[in-house]
N, CA, C and O atoms as a CHARMM CRD file, in Angstrom:
* protein
*
  348
    1    1 MET  N      1.91400  -6.74000  27.97800 PROA 1      0.00000
    2    1 MET  CA     2.03100  -5.47000  27.29000 PROA 1      0.00000
    3    1 MET  C      0.83800  -5.31300  26.33400 PROA 1      0.00000
    4    1 MET  O      0.44500  -6.26300  25.65800 PROA 1      0.00000
    5    2 ILE  N      0.28700  -4.13200  26.29200 PROA 2      0.00000
    6    2 ILE  CA    -0.85900  -3.84500  25.42300 PROA 2      0.00000
    7    2 ILE  C     -0.36800  -3.50600  24.02600 PROA 2      0.00000
    8    2 ILE  O      0.56200  -2.71600  23.85900 PROA 2      0.00000
    9    3 ASN  N     -0.99600  -4.10800  23.02300 PROA 3      0.00000
   10    3 ASN  CA    -0.65700  -3.83000  21.63000 PROA 3      0.00000
   11    3 ASN  C     -1.33400  -2.53200  21.20600 PROA 3      0.00000
   12    3 ASN  O     -2.55800  -2.47700  21.08000 PROA 3      0.00000
   13    4 THR  N     -0.54100  -1.48900  20.98700 PROA 4      0.00000
   14    4 THR  CA    -1.10600  -0.19500  20.59200 PROA 4      0.00000
   15    4 THR  C     -1.03500   0.02700  19.09200 PROA 4      0.00000
   16    4 THR  O     -1.55700   1.02300  18.59000 PROA 4      0.00000
   17    5 LYS  N     -0.39800  -0.88300  18.36800 PROA 5      0.00000
   18    5 LYS  CA    -0.31300  -0.74900  16.91000 PROA 5      0.00000
   19    5 LYS  C     -1.67200  -1.10400  16.29200 PROA 5      0.00000
   20    5 LYS  O     -2.23300  -2.15700  16.59500 PROA 5      0.00000
   21    6 PRO  N     -2.19700  -0.23700  15.43500 PROA 6      0.00000
   22    6 PRO  CA    -3.51400  -0.50600  14.85000 PROA 6      0.00000
   23    6 PRO  C     -3.50000  -1.75000  13.95700 PROA 6      0.00000
   24    6 PRO  O     -2.47100  -2.11700  13.39000 PROA 6      0.00000
   25    7 ASP  N     -4.63700  -2.36900  13.85100 PROA 7      0.00000
   26    7 ASP  CA    -4.79600  -3.52600  12.97800 PROA 7      0.00000
   27    7 ASP  C     -4.81300  -3.03100  11.53200 PROA 7      0.00000
   28    7 ASP  O     -5.78700  -2.42800  11.08300 PROA 7      0.00000
   29    8 VAL  N     -3.73200  -3.29300  10.81900 PROA 8      0.00000
   30    8 VAL  CA    -3.56400  -2.77100   9.46300 PROA 8      0.00000
   31    8 VAL  C     -4.64500  -3.29400   8.52000 PROA 8      0.00000
   32    8 VAL  O     -5.13700  -2.54400   7.67800 PROA 8      0.00000
   33    9 ASP  N     -5.02300  -4.55900   8.64500 PROA 9      0.00000
   34    9 ASP  CA    -6.06500  -5.10900   7.77800 PROA 9      0.00000
   35    9 ASP  C     -7.38100  -4.37000   7.97500 PROA 9      0.00000
   36    9 ASP  O     -8.07800  -4.06300   7.00700 PROA 9      0.00000
   37   10 TYR  N     -7.72000  -4.08500   9.22700 PROA 10     0.00000
   38   10 TYR  CA    -8.94000  -3.34400   9.51800 PROA 10     0.00000
   39   10 TYR  C     -8.86300  -1.93600   8.92900 PROA 10     0.00000
   40   10 TYR  O     -9.82200  -1.46200   8.31900 PROA 10     0.00000
   41   11 LEU  N     -7.72300  -1.26900   9.11100 PROA 11     0.00000
   42   11 LEU  CA    -7.55600   0.07500   8.56700 PROA 11     0.00000
   43   11 LEU  C     -7.65300   0.07600   7.04500 PROA 11     0.00000
   44   11 LEU  O     -8.25000   0.98000   6.46000 PROA 11     0.00000
   45   12 LEU  N     -7.07600  -0.92300   6.40900 PROA 12     0.00000
   46   12 LEU  CA    -7.14300  -1.00600   4.95100 PROA 12     0.00000
   47   12 LEU  C     -8.58400  -1.19700   4.48300 PROA 12     0.00000
   48   12 LEU  O     -9.01000  -0.56100   3.51900 PROA 12     0.00000
   49   13 GLU  N     -9.33400  -2.06500   5.15400 PROA 13     0.00000
   50   13 GLU  CA   -10.75100  -2.24600   4.81600 PROA 13     0.00000
   51   13 GLU  C    -11.51900  -0.93900   4.99300 PROA 13     0.00000
   52   13 GLU  O    -12.37500  -0.59500   4.17900 PROA 13     0.00000
   53   14 LEU  N    -11.20700  -0.22700   6.05000 PROA 14     0.00000
   54   14 LEU  CA   -11.85000   1.05400   6.31300 PROA 14     0.00000
   55   14 LEU  C    -11.54300   2.06300   5.20600 PROA 14     0.00000
   56   14 LEU  O    -12.43500   2.77000   4.73700 PROA 14     0.00000
   57   15 VAL  N    -10.29000   2.12400   4.79700 PROA 15     0.00000
   58   15 VAL  CA    -9.88600   3.03800   3.72100 PROA 15     0.00000
   59   15 VAL  C    -10.60500   2.68800   2.42300 PROA 15     0.00000
   60   15 VAL  O    -11.09100   3.57900   1.72700 PROA 15     0.00000
   61   16 ILE  N    -10.67700   1.41700   2.09400 PROA 16     0.00000
   62   16 ILE  CA   -11.34500   0.99700   0.86100 PROA 16     0.00000
   63   16 ILE  C    -12.83600   1.33000   0.92300 PROA 16     0.00000
   64   16 ILE  O    -13.41900   1.76200  -0.07100 PROA 16     0.00000
   65   17 GLY  N    -13.44900   1.13100   2.08100 PROA 17     0.00000
   66   17 GLY  CA   -14.86300   1.47300   2.24900 PROA 17     0.00000
   67   17 GLY  C    -15.11300   2.95900   2.10500 PROA 17     0.00000
   68   17 GLY  O    -16.09300   3.37000   1.48300 PROA 17     0.00000
   69   18 VAL  N    -14.23400   3.76800   2.67300 PROA 18     0.00000
   70   18 VAL  CA   -14.39100   5.22000   2.56000 PROA 18     0.00000
   71   18 VAL  C    -14.22000   5.64700   1.10500 PROA 18     0.00000
   72   18 VAL  O    -14.94900   6.51200   0.61900 PROA 18     0.00000
   73   19 GLU  N    -13.26900   5.04800   0.42200 PROA 19     0.00000
   74   19 GLU  CA   -13.04200   5.38400  -0.98500 PROA 19     0.00000
   75   19 GLU  C    -14.28600   5.08500  -1.81500 PROA 19     0.00000
   76   19 GLU  O    -14.64900   5.86700  -2.69300 PROA 19     0.00000
   77   20 ALA  N    -14.93500   3.96400  -1.54400 PROA 20     0.00000
   78   20 ALA  CA   -16.17200   3.61800  -2.25800 PROA 20     0.00000
   79   20 ALA  C    -17.26800   4.63600  -1.93700 PROA 20     0.00000
   80   20 ALA  O    -18.04000   5.02500  -2.81300 PROA 20     0.00000
   81   21 GLY  N    -17.32700   5.05700  -0.69000 PROA 21     0.00000
   82   21 GLY  CA   -18.30000   6.07200  -0.30000 PROA 21     0.00000
   83   21 GLY  C    -18.06500   7.39100  -1.01100 PROA 21     0.00000
   84   21 GLY  O    -19.01400   8.05900  -1.42000 PROA 21     0.00000
   85   22 LEU  N    -16.80300   7.76700  -1.15800 PROA 22     0.00000
   86   22 LEU  CA   -16.47500   8.99700  -1.88000 PROA 22     0.00000
   87   22 LEU  C    -16.92000   8.90800  -3.33500 PROA 22     0.00000
   88   22 LEU  O    -17.44000   9.87400  -3.89400 PROA 22     0.00000
   89   23 ASP  N    -16.71400   7.74700  -3.94300 PROA 23     0.00000
   90   23 ASP  CA   -17.17000   7.55400  -5.32100 PROA 23     0.00000
   91   23 ASP  C    -18.68200   7.72600  -5.41900 PROA 23     0.00000
   92   23 ASP  O    -19.18300   8.35000  -6.35500 PROA 23     0.00000
   93   24 ASN  N    -19.40600   7.17000  -4.44800 PROA 24     0.00000
   94   24 ASN  CA   -20.86700   7.29100  -4.45300 PROA 24     0.00000
   95   24 ASN  C    -21.30200   8.74100  -4.29900 PROA 24     0.00000
   96   24 ASN  O    -22.21600   9.19100  -4.99000 PROA 24     0.00000
   97   25 ILE  N    -20.65600   9.47700  -3.39900 PROA 25     0.00000
   98   25 ILE  CA   -20.99600  10.88600  -3.21100 PROA 25     0.00000
   99   25 ILE  C    -20.73400  11.65800  -4.50400 PROA 25     0.00000
  100   25 ILE  O    -21.55100  12.48100  -4.91800 PROA 25     0.00000
  101   26 GLY  N    -19.60100  11.39100  -5.13300 PROA 26     0.00000
  102   26 GLY  CA   -19.27400  12.04100  -6.40400 PROA 26     0.00000
  103   26 GLY  C    -20.31400  11.75000  -7.46900 PROA 26     0.00000
  104   26 GLY  O    -20.68000  12.63800  -8.23900 PROA 26     0.00000
  105   27 SER  N    -20.79200  10.52100  -7.52200 PROA 27     0.00000
  106   27 SER  CA   -21.82100  10.14500  -8.49200 PROA 27     0.00000
  107   27 SER  C    -23.13900  10.86700  -8.21800 PROA 27     0.00000
  108   27 SER  O    -23.81500  11.30500  -9.14900 PROA 27     0.00000
  109   28 ILE  N    -23.50000  10.98800  -6.95100 PROA 28     0.00000
  110   28 ILE  CA   -24.73600  11.68400  -6.57500 PROA 28     0.00000
  111   28 ILE  C    -24.65600  13.14600  -7.00500 PROA 28     0.00000
  112   28 ILE  O    -25.61000  13.69500  -7.55700 PROA 28     0.00000
  113   29 ILE  N    -23.50700  13.76900  -6.74600 PROA 29     0.00000
  114   29 ILE  CA   -23.32900  15.17300  -7.13700 PROA 29     0.00000
  115   29 ILE  C    -23.42100  15.31200  -8.66000 PROA 29     0.00000
  116   29 ILE  O    -24.08300  16.21500  -9.17000 PROA 29     0.00000
  117   30 SER  N    -22.76100  14.42200  -9.36400 PROA 30     0.00000
  118   30 SER  CA   -22.76900  14.47700 -10.82700 PROA 30     0.00000
  119   30 SER  C    -24.18200  14.30300 -11.38000 PROA 30     0.00000
  120   30 SER  O    -24.59600  15.03300 -12.28100 PROA 30     0.00000
  121   31 ASP  N    -24.92100  13.33300 -10.83800 PROA 31     0.00000
  122   31 ASP  CA   -26.29600  13.10600 -11.28100 PROA 31     0.00000
  123   31 ASP  C    -27.17700  14.31000 -10.97900 PROA 31     0.00000
  124   31 ASP  O    -28.01700  14.69000 -11.79500 PROA 31     0.00000
  125   32 ALA  N    -26.98400  14.90700  -9.80900 PROA 32     0.00000
  126   32 ALA  CA   -27.77900  16.08200  -9.42800 PROA 32     0.00000
  127   32 ALA  C    -27.49800  17.24700 -10.36800 PROA 32     0.00000
  128   32 ALA  O    -28.40400  17.99600 -10.73100 PROA 32     0.00000
  129   33 GLU  N    -26.22700  17.39300 -10.76200 PROA 33     0.00000
  130   33 GLU  CA   -25.87900  18.46300 -11.71100 PROA 33     0.00000
  131   33 GLU  C    -26.54600  18.23300 -13.05900 PROA 33     0.00000
  132   33 GLU  O    -27.10000  19.16100 -13.64900 PROA 33     0.00000
  133   34 LYS  N    -26.49500  17.00500 -13.54200 PROA 34     0.00000
  134   34 LYS  CA   -27.06400  16.68400 -14.85600 PROA 34     0.00000
  135   34 LYS  C    -28.57500  16.86700 -14.87200 PROA 34     0.00000
  136   34 LYS  O    -29.14200  17.33100 -15.86100 PROA 34     0.00000
  137   35 ASN  N    -29.22100  16.50000 -13.77300 PROA 35     0.00000
  138   35 ASN  CA   -30.68100  16.53200 -13.73000 PROA 35     0.00000
  139   35 ASN  C    -31.22900  17.80600 -13.10100 PROA 35     0.00000
  140   35 ASN  O    -32.44200  17.95800 -12.95700 PROA 35     0.00000
  141   36 HSD  N    -30.34000  18.72300 -12.72800 PROA 36     0.00000
  142   36 HSD  CA   -30.74900  19.98600 -12.09900 PROA 36     0.00000
  143   36 HSD  C    -31.69000  19.74800 -10.92500 PROA 36     0.00000
  144   36 HSD  O    -32.71300  20.41800 -10.78600 PROA 36     0.00000
  145   37 GLU  N    -31.31700  18.75400 -10.05900 PROA 37     0.00000
  146   37 GLU  CA   -32.16500  18.36600  -8.94100 PROA 37     0.00000
  147   37 GLU  C    -31.84900  19.12300  -7.65200 PROA 37     0.00000
  148   37 GLU  O    -32.47100  18.87200  -6.62000 PROA 37     0.00000
  149   38 THR  N    -30.90300  20.03000  -7.70100 PROA 38     0.00000
  150   38 THR  CA   -30.54400  20.76800  -6.49000 PROA 38     0.00000
  151   38 THR  C    -30.19200  22.19300  -6.87100 PROA 38     0.00000
  152   38 THR  O    -29.80700  22.45700  -8.01000 PROA 38     0.00000
  153   39 ASP  N    -30.32000  23.10600  -5.93500 PROA 39     0.00000
  154   39 ASP  CA   -29.94900  24.47900  -6.24600 PROA 39     0.00000
  155   39 ASP  C    -28.42800  24.62800  -6.15800 PROA 39     0.00000
  156   39 ASP  O    -27.73800  23.80100  -5.56100 PROA 39     0.00000
  157   40 ASP  N    -27.93200  25.69100  -6.76200 PROA 40     0.00000
  158   40 ASP  CA   -26.48700  25.88700  -6.85700 PROA 40     0.00000
  159   40 ASP  C    -25.80900  25.97900  -5.48600 PROA 40     0.00000
  160   40 ASP  O    -24.69400  25.48800  -5.31200 PROA 40     0.00000
  161   41 GLU  N    -26.47100  26.60000  -4.52500 PROA 41     0.00000
  162   41 GLU  CA   -25.88200  26.76200  -3.19700 PROA 41     0.00000
  163   41 GLU  C    -25.65400  25.41000  -2.52300 PROA 41     0.00000
  164   41 GLU  O    -24.58500  25.15900  -1.96700 PROA 41     0.00000
  165   42 ASN  N    -26.66100  24.54900  -2.57800 PROA 42     0.00000
  166   42 ASN  CA   -26.51200  23.21300  -1.97500 PROA 42     0.00000
  167   42 ASN  C    -25.46200  22.38700  -2.72000 PROA 42     0.00000
  168   42 ASN  O    -24.68800  21.65300  -2.10500 PROA 42     0.00000
  169   43 LEU  N    -25.44100  22.51200  -4.03500 PROA 43     0.00000
  170   43 LEU  CA   -24.47300  21.76900  -4.83600 PROA 43     0.00000
  171   43 LEU  C    -23.05200  22.20100  -4.50400 PROA 43     0.00000
  172   43 LEU  O    -22.16900  21.35500  -4.36100 PROA 43     0.00000
  173   44 GLU  N    -22.82000  23.48200  -4.38100 PROA 44     0.00000
  174   44 GLU  CA   -21.48600  23.97300  -4.03300 PROA 44     0.00000
  175   44 GLU  C    -21.08500  23.51700  -2.63600 PROA 44     0.00000
  176   44 GLU  O    -19.91800  23.20500  -2.39800 PROA 44     0.00000
  177   45 MET  N    -22.03700  23.47700  -1.71400 PROA 45     0.00000
  178   45 MET  CA   -21.76100  23.00400  -0.36400 PROA 45     0.00000
  179   45 MET  C    -21.35200  21.52800  -0.40400 PROA 45     0.00000
  180   45 MET  O    -20.38900  21.13000   0.25200 PROA 45     0.00000
  181   46 LEU  N    -22.08200  20.72200  -1.17100 PROA 46     0.00000
  182   46 LEU  CA   -21.74300  19.30100  -1.29900 PROA 46     0.00000
  183   46 LEU  C    -20.35500  19.12200  -1.90700 PROA 46     0.00000
  184   46 LEU  O    -19.57400  18.28600  -1.45300 PROA 46     0.00000
  185   47 LYS  N    -20.05800  19.90800  -2.93100 PROA 47     0.00000
  186   47 LYS  CA   -18.74900  19.80100  -3.57100 PROA 47     0.00000
  187   47 LYS  C    -17.63200  20.14700  -2.59700 PROA 47     0.00000
  188   47 LYS  O    -16.62300  19.44500  -2.54000 PROA 47     0.00000
  189   48 SER  N    -17.80100  21.22200  -1.82800 PROA 48     0.00000
  190   48 SER  CA   -16.74600  21.60600  -0.88700 PROA 48     0.00000
  191   48 SER  C    -16.58200  20.55300   0.20900 PROA 48     0.00000
  192   48 SER  O    -15.46500  20.29200   0.65700 PROA 48     0.00000
  193   49 MET  N    -17.68500  19.95100   0.63800 PROA 49     0.00000
  194   49 MET  CA   -17.60300  18.88500   1.63300 PROA 49     0.00000
  195   49 MET  C    -16.85200  17.68600   1.06400 PROA 49     0.00000
  196   49 MET  O    -16.02800  17.07800   1.74800 PROA 49     0.00000
  197   50 LEU  N    -17.13800  17.35300  -0.18100 PROA 50     0.00000
  198   50 LEU  CA   -16.48100  16.21600  -0.82300 PROA 50     0.00000
  199   50 LEU  C    -14.97700  16.46300  -0.94700 PROA 50     0.00000
  200   50 LEU  O    -14.17600  15.56400  -0.69100 PROA 50     0.00000
  201   51 VAL  N    -14.60000  17.66600  -1.33600 PROA 51     0.00000
  202   51 VAL  CA   -13.17900  17.99200  -1.45800 PROA 51     0.00000
  203   51 VAL  C    -12.48300  17.85300  -0.10700 PROA 51     0.00000
  204   51 VAL  O    -11.38800  17.29600  -0.03200 PROA 51     0.00000
  205   52 GLN  N    -13.10100  18.34900   0.95200 PROA 52     0.00000
  206   52 GLN  CA   -12.51300  18.25500   2.29100 PROA 52     0.00000
  207   52 GLN  C    -12.36400  16.79800   2.72400 PROA 52     0.00000
  208   52 GLN  O    -11.34100  16.42200   3.29800 PROA 52     0.00000
  209   53 VAL  N    -13.37500  15.98300   2.45300 PROA 53     0.00000
  210   53 VAL  CA   -13.30800  14.55800   2.81200 PROA 53     0.00000
  211   53 VAL  C    -12.19600  13.87600   2.03000 PROA 53     0.00000
  212   53 VAL  O    -11.47000  13.04400   2.57400 PROA 53     0.00000
  213   54 GLU  N    -12.05900  14.22700   0.74500 PROA 54     0.00000
  214   54 GLU  CA   -10.99700  13.62800  -0.06200 PROA 54     0.00000
  215   54 GLU  C     -9.61500  13.98000   0.47100 PROA 54     0.00000
  216   54 GLU  O     -8.72700  13.12800   0.50000 PROA 54     0.00000
  217   55 VAL  N     -9.42700  15.22000   0.89100 PROA 55     0.00000
  218   55 VAL  CA    -8.14100  15.64600   1.45000 PROA 55     0.00000
  219   55 VAL  C     -7.83800  14.84900   2.71400 PROA 55     0.00000
  220   55 VAL  O     -6.73300  14.33300   2.88100 PROA 55     0.00000
  221   56 GLU  N     -8.81700  14.75400   3.59600 PROA 56     0.00000
  222   56 GLU  CA    -8.62200  14.01200   4.84200 PROA 56     0.00000
  223   56 GLU  C     -8.38500  12.52700   4.56800 PROA 56     0.00000
  224   56 GLU  O     -7.58700  11.88200   5.24700 PROA 56     0.00000
  225   57 PHE  N     -9.07800  11.99800   3.57600 PROA 57     0.00000
  226   57 PHE  CA    -8.91600  10.59500   3.20700 PROA 57     0.00000
  227   57 PHE  C     -7.48900  10.32700   2.72400 PROA 57     0.00000
  228   57 PHE  O     -6.86900   9.34100   3.12200 PROA 57     0.00000
  229   58 LYS  N     -6.98000  11.19600   1.87700 PROA 58     0.00000
  230   58 LYS  CA    -5.62100  11.01100   1.36400 PROA 58     0.00000
  231   58 LYS  C     -4.59300  11.11600   2.48500 PROA 58     0.00000
  232   58 LYS  O     -3.58100  10.41500   2.46700 PROA 58     0.00000
  233   59 GLN  N     -4.84700  11.98500   3.45700 PROA 59     0.00000
  234   59 GLN  CA    -3.95500  12.08200   4.61200 PROA 59     0.00000
  235   59 GLN  C     -3.99500  10.78300   5.41200 PROA 59     0.00000
  236   59 GLN  O     -2.96300  10.31600   5.89300 PROA 59     0.00000
  237   60 ALA  N     -5.17400  10.20600   5.55200 PROA 60     0.00000
  238   60 ALA  CA    -5.31300   8.94100   6.28300 PROA 60     0.00000
  239   60 ALA  C     -4.58200   7.81600   5.55400 PROA 60     0.00000
  240   60 ALA  O     -3.95700   6.96400   6.18500 PROA 60     0.00000
  241   61 VAL  N     -4.66100   7.81800   4.22400 PROA 61     0.00000
  242   61 VAL  CA    -3.95300   6.80800   3.43500 PROA 61     0.00000
  243   61 VAL  C     -2.44800   6.94700   3.64900 PROA 61     0.00000
  244   61 VAL  O     -1.74800   5.94900   3.81700 PROA 61     0.00000
  245   62 ASP  N     -1.95400   8.17900   3.64300 PROA 62     0.00000
  246   62 ASP  CA    -0.52800   8.39600   3.88600 PROA 62     0.00000
  247   62 ASP  C     -0.11800   7.87500   5.26000 PROA 62     0.00000
  248   62 ASP  O      0.93400   7.25000   5.39600 PROA 62     0.00000
  249   63 LYS  N     -0.93600   8.12500   6.27300 PROA 63     0.00000
  250   63 LYS  CA    -0.63200   7.64500   7.62000 PROA 63     0.00000
  251   63 LYS  C     -0.63300   6.11600   7.65800 PROA 63     0.00000
  252   63 LYS  O      0.22300   5.50300   8.29700 PROA 63     0.00000
  253   64 LEU  N     -1.59500   5.51300   6.97200 PROA 64     0.00000
  254   64 LEU  CA    -1.66900   4.05800   6.92000 PROA 64     0.00000
  255   64 LEU  C     -0.42100   3.48800   6.26000 PROA 64     0.00000
  256   64 LEU  O      0.12700   2.48900   6.72700 PROA 64     0.00000
  257   65 GLU  N      0.03000   4.11100   5.18100 PROA 65     0.00000
  258   65 GLU  CA     1.23700   3.62600   4.51600 PROA 65     0.00000
  259   65 GLU  C      2.45500   3.74900   5.42000 PROA 65     0.00000
  260   65 GLU  O      3.33700   2.89100   5.38900 PROA 65     0.00000
  261   66 GLN  N      2.51400   4.80300   6.22100 PROA 66     0.00000
  262   66 GLN  CA     3.63700   4.95600   7.14000 PROA 66     0.00000
  263   66 GLN  C      3.61700   3.87200   8.21900 PROA 66     0.00000
  264   66 GLN  O      4.67100   3.46200   8.70400 PROA 66     0.00000
  265   67 ILE  N      2.42700   3.40800   8.59500 PROA 67     0.00000
  266   67 ILE  CA     2.31100   2.31300   9.55500 PROA 67     0.00000
  267   67 ILE  C      2.78400   1.01200   8.91300 PROA 67     0.00000
  268   67 ILE  O      3.50700   0.22800   9.52800 PROA 67     0.00000
  269   68 VAL  N      2.36300   0.79200   7.65900 PROA 68     0.00000
  270   68 VAL  CA     2.70700  -0.43900   6.95700 PROA 68     0.00000
  271   68 VAL  C      4.19500  -0.49000   6.64500 PROA 68     0.00000
  272   68 VAL  O      4.83600  -1.52400   6.83000 PROA 68     0.00000
  273   69 ASP  N      4.74700   0.63000   6.16800 PROA 69     0.00000
  274   69 ASP  CA     6.14900   0.67000   5.77100 PROA 69     0.00000
  275   69 ASP  C      6.78100   1.98300   6.23700 PROA 69     0.00000
  276   69 ASP  O      6.91100   2.92000   5.44900 PROA 69     0.00000
  277   70 PRO  N      7.17400   2.05900   7.51100 PROA 70     0.00000
  278   70 PRO  CA     7.68700   3.31700   8.06200 PROA 70     0.00000
  279   70 PRO  C      8.98900   3.79000   7.43100 PROA 70     0.00000
  280   70 PRO  O      9.32300   4.97000   7.53900 PROA 70     0.00000
  281   71 ASP  N      9.73600   2.90000   6.77000 PROA 71     0.00000
  282   71 ASP  CA    11.01200   3.28200   6.17100 PROA 71     0.00000
  283   71 ASP  C     10.85600   3.82400   4.75200 PROA 71     0.00000
  284   71 ASP  O     11.81000   4.34300   4.17200 PROA 71     0.00000
  285   72 LYS  N      9.66300   3.70300   4.20300 PROA 72     0.00000
  286   72 LYS  CA     9.43100   4.15900   2.82700 PROA 72     0.00000
  287   72 LYS  C      9.45000   5.68800   2.79000 PROA 72     0.00000
  288   72 LYS  O      8.80000   6.33500   3.61200 PROA 72     0.00000
  289   73 PRO  N     10.19100   6.26900   1.84400 PROA 73     0.00000
  290   73 PRO  CA    10.17000   7.73000   1.72800 PROA 73     0.00000
  291   73 PRO  C      8.79900   8.21300   1.27200 PROA 73     0.00000
  292   73 PRO  O      8.13800   7.56500   0.46100 PROA 73     0.00000
  293   74 LYS  N      8.38600   9.34500   1.79600 PROA 74     0.00000
  294   74 LYS  CA     7.08200   9.89800   1.46800 PROA 74     0.00000
  295   74 LYS  C      7.15500  10.55200   0.09400 PROA 74     0.00000
  296   74 LYS  O      8.08000  11.31600  -0.18400 PROA 74     0.00000
  297   75 ASP  N      6.17900  10.25400  -0.77000 PROA 75     0.00000
  298   75 ASP  CA     6.11300  10.91100  -2.07200 PROA 75     0.00000
  299   75 ASP  C      4.73400  11.52000  -2.25400 PROA 75     0.00000
  300   75 ASP  O      3.85800  11.35800  -1.40500 PROA 75     0.00000
  301   76 ASN  N      4.54700  12.22000  -3.36200 PROA 76     0.00000
  302   76 ASN  CA     3.28300  12.92400  -3.58500 PROA 76     0.00000
  303   76 ASN  C      2.13900  11.99100  -3.95200 PROA 76     0.00000
  304   76 ASN  O      0.98000  12.29400  -3.66600 PROA 76     0.00000
  305   77 THR  N      2.44400  10.87300  -4.57500 PROA 77     0.00000
  306   77 THR  CA     1.40200   9.93700  -4.96500 PROA 77     0.00000
  307   77 THR  C      1.75200   8.57400  -4.39300 PROA 77     0.00000
  308   77 THR  O      2.63900   7.88800  -4.90000 PROA 77     0.00000
  309   78 SER  N      1.06000   8.19000  -3.34600 PROA 78     0.00000
  310   78 SER  CA     1.38100   6.93800  -2.66800 PROA 78     0.00000
  311   78 SER  C      0.94900   5.73400  -3.50400 PROA 78     0.00000
  312   78 SER  O      0.04100   5.82500  -4.33000 PROA 78     0.00000
  313   79 SER  N      1.61200   4.61900  -3.27500 PROA 79     0.00000
  314   79 SER  CA     1.26800   3.40200  -4.01000 PROA 79     0.00000
  315   79 SER  C     -0.13300   2.92600  -3.64900 PROA 79     0.00000
  316   79 SER  O     -0.83400   2.37700  -4.49900 PROA 79     0.00000
  317   80 LEU  N     -0.55200   3.12800  -2.39800 PROA 80     0.00000
  318   80 LEU  CA    -1.89800   2.73300  -2.00800 PROA 80     0.00000
  319   80 LEU  C     -2.92700   3.58200  -2.74600 PROA 80     0.00000
  320   80 LEU  O     -3.96500   3.07300  -3.16600 PROA 80     0.00000
  321   81 CYS  N     -2.64200   4.87800  -2.90500 PROA 81     0.00000
  322   81 CYS  CA    -3.54200   5.74100  -3.67400 PROA 81     0.00000
  323   81 CYS  C     -3.64400   5.24400  -5.11100 PROA 81     0.00000
  324   81 CYS  O     -4.72700   5.23300  -5.69700 PROA 81     0.00000
  325   82 LYS  N     -2.50400   4.83100  -5.67500 PROA 82     0.00000
  326   82 LYS  CA    -2.51800   4.32100  -7.04600 PROA 82     0.00000
  327   82 LYS  C     -3.36000   3.05600  -7.13500 PROA 82     0.00000
  328   82 LYS  O     -4.13900   2.87800  -8.07100 PROA 82     0.00000
  329   83 ILE  N     -3.19200   2.17800  -6.14300 PROA 83     0.00000
  330   83 ILE  CA    -3.96700   0.93000  -6.12600 PROA 83     0.00000
  331   83 ILE  C     -5.45900   1.23700  -6.05200 PROA 83     0.00000
  332   83 ILE  O     -6.26200   0.60800  -6.74100 PROA 83     0.00000
  333   84 LEU  N     -5.82500   2.20400  -5.21800 PROA 84     0.00000
  334   84 LEU  CA    -7.23500   2.55600  -5.03600 PROA 84     0.00000
  335   84 LEU  C     -7.74400   3.48900  -6.12500 PROA 84     0.00000
  336   84 LEU  O     -8.92200   3.84600  -6.14100 PROA 84     0.00000
  337   85 GLN  N     -6.85500   3.88300  -7.03800 PROA 85     0.00000
  338   85 GLN  CA    -7.19700   4.74800  -8.16400 PROA 85     0.00000
  339   85 GLN  C     -7.82200   6.05900  -7.71200 PROA 85     0.00000
  340   85 GLN  O     -8.81400   6.51500  -8.28100 PROA 85     0.00000
  341   86 ILE  N     -7.22400   6.66900  -6.66900 PROA 86     0.00000
  342   86 ILE  CA    -7.71100   7.96500  -6.22000 PROA 86     0.00000
  343   86 ILE  C     -6.65800   9.04200  -6.37600 PROA 86     0.00000
  344   86 ILE  O     -6.90300  10.22000  -6.11600 PROA 86     0.00000
  345   87 ALA  N     -5.47300   8.61200  -6.80800 PROA 87     0.00000
  346   87 ALA  CA    -4.38100   9.59000  -6.92500 PROA 87     0.00000
  347   87 ALA  C     -4.62600  10.52100  -8.10000 PROA 87     0.00000
  348   87 ALA  O     -3.81700  11.41200  -8.36100 PROA 87     0.00000
């Protein structure tokens, strides 16, 4: 039988890596704002992209938690989000 359940450790590493990437993108945007290194149109585009990635990331975290603990009731702020300090 083929194991179709994802490797949770791999998914967790992936989530943590993406979270670090989001922090870096946020820092780049913040630095660009402070130093006026980009025009407003590009900055707004970057911000909207970051917001969309964050939404998708949080959805992925919720899915990962459901894989880890399928019996856990879904709440607005997941424990994994709290651990990763993104909630």
